[in-house]
N, C-alpha and C positions, 0 to 999 in steps of 0.2 A: 504493499499499499504506499509505503513511504517513498519507493522508488518511482511508482506510478505518479504520485504527486509532485515529485521533483521533475519528472519529465513533462508533466503538464506546464509547471511554473516555467521551465526552460523554453518551451514551445512558445508560450504567450510572451515571453521576454524578447524571443527572436522576431516575433511579429511586429512588435511595438519598435524595435531597433532598425528594422529593414526600412529602406526609403520607399515611398510610394512612387510606383512607377505607372505610367500610362499603359494602356493595352500593348502588348507585344506586336512586333511587325511594323512595316513601314512601307510607304510608297515613295519610290526614288525617281526623279526626273533629272535628265541631263540636257543642257543647251550650250551652245556656243554664243558667248556674250560679244561684247565690243572688242575691237582690235588691242593687240598688246601694245600698241603705240600709246605715247602719253604726250599730248600737246602742251608745250611749255610757253607758247607765245612767241610772236615776231618770227613765225615761220620755222622755229626750232621744234624738233619732234623726237623724243626718246623712242629707239628701236623703229627708226624711220623705214629701214629697209626690210621689215618684217611683215609678213602677211598672216601671222598667226593671230587667233582669237582666243580669248580667255574662256575658260570652261567654268560653268556653274553647275553645281550639284545641289539639288534642293530635296530635303527629306522632309516628309510629313508623317509622323507617327499615327497609326491606327488608333482611333478613339481619343485623340488629343483634344483638349479644350481649347487650343489656339493653333491654326495651321496657316500655312502661306497661301496667298492668293496669287497663283502664277509662279514663274520662275524667280529665284532669288540669289543674288551674289553680291560679291564685293569687286569694286573698281579702284583703279588708282588714278589720281588726278594731281595736277601741280596748280597750287593757288598763289597767285601773285600778290604780293603785299607792298606796303610803301617802300620798305627797305628789303629788297631781295624777295624771297618767296620760300615755299616749302611743298614736298609732296604729301599727299594724304591718301589714306584708304577711305572709301565712301561707300555708303549702302542706302538704297531707297527702296522701301518694301512696303506691301500691305499684308496684314494678317487678318484672319476671320476668327472672331472670338465666340465660342460655342456656349459658353457660360460666363455670367459676370465675374470678372477677375479684379484683383488689386495690384498685380504686378505680373509681368512676363519677362523672361530673359531668352534672347536669341543669340545663338553662338555661330560664328564662322571660323571654320578651320582652313588656313591658308597654305598653299604649296607652291614652290617655285617651279621653274621650267625643267628642272632635274628631278622633280618628284619629291623633293624634301619638304617636310612640314617645316613652316618658318614661324608662324604665329597662330594663336587662337584669340579671336576678338570677341568682345561681348558687348551686346546691346540691351541695357536693362531698362524697362519702361515702368516706372511706379506712378500708377494713376487708376482712377476708377474707370474700368474698361467695360462698358456694357456689351451687349451680344451685337454682332454685326462686324463690319469691316472697319479697320483702323489702320491709318498711314504712319509709318515710322521712318525716321531718317537719323543717320549718324555718320560722324567722321572720326577718324583715329590718326595720330602722328605716324608718319612713315619716315624712318630715320636716315635713309641713304638712297642715292641714286641707283646704286647696284640692286638694292632691294626692290625698288620700283620697277627696274628694268627687267628683272628675272621673275617678278610675280606672275603666276600663271592661272591658277584655279582656286576656287573656293567651295566649301561644303557648308551649306546652311541648314540649321535645324533649330526647333524651339526647345531649348534646354529644360526650362522650369517654368511653372506658372504657380501662382497663389490665388487661390479662390476667396471670394468675399468672406466665407466662413473661416478662413485662415488655414486651409489645408494646402500643403505644398506638395506638388506633383512634379516628379522628375521624369524626363524622357528615358526610355529604355536605351541604353548606350550601344547595344549589340548591332543594330543596323548601321550606326554612325561609324563604328569601328571597322565594320566590314568595308564600307566605302573608303575610308581613309587609307585602309591597308592596300587598297588597289593602287594607291599612289606610292606609299611607303610601308614595306612589310614591318619596319621598326616602329610604327606608330603604336603608341601604348595608351591605356586608359588614362593616365596621368596628363597626356597631351590634350585631353579634352578641356582641362581646366585653363582658363585664361590668366596670363600674368598681368599684373597692374600695368596699364598703359595710358597714354593721353587720349581717352575717349572724350569726344564732345558731342552731346546730344543736340540735335537741332530742334 
């Protein structure tokens, strides 16, 4: 009896300790986005002689409370400023909210032309999100011209949502890892976590 009671306590503890995942499985779509060229202004173009286009992989998890409307991905742009300028990663997307939420996090896994994972970007929106479609935009600092030149592909997925009742639901990482490892066999679950960087939400 004592062993049976201990087993029940252990099972209950594991259930409460485990993260809440959305339903397993996902729909994956691929599209070729804009050219790998980056306009710098005054007729100057990075990767001017290339006809390559960037690749966007969009993952929508089955049963998720927020999904993408259409194909989603990251681009690289050059923003002129009064003194000099700088490269930026940018994303503009629409999500469809299936249940009222208080926060949503979208992640983008970035890969270079050689198939190496370079960065994981995070876009977190904290707001009262009613059901329906909602546009999101964000930019992130891009630290070198080499990084801008070699950036090739992104994988987008809704990583987490927080419902109005306070329940946090994480996306099943399996479909994301499967797609990421098509670029890099060395990609690990730790690479899904973003490192702190200069995100600026618009």
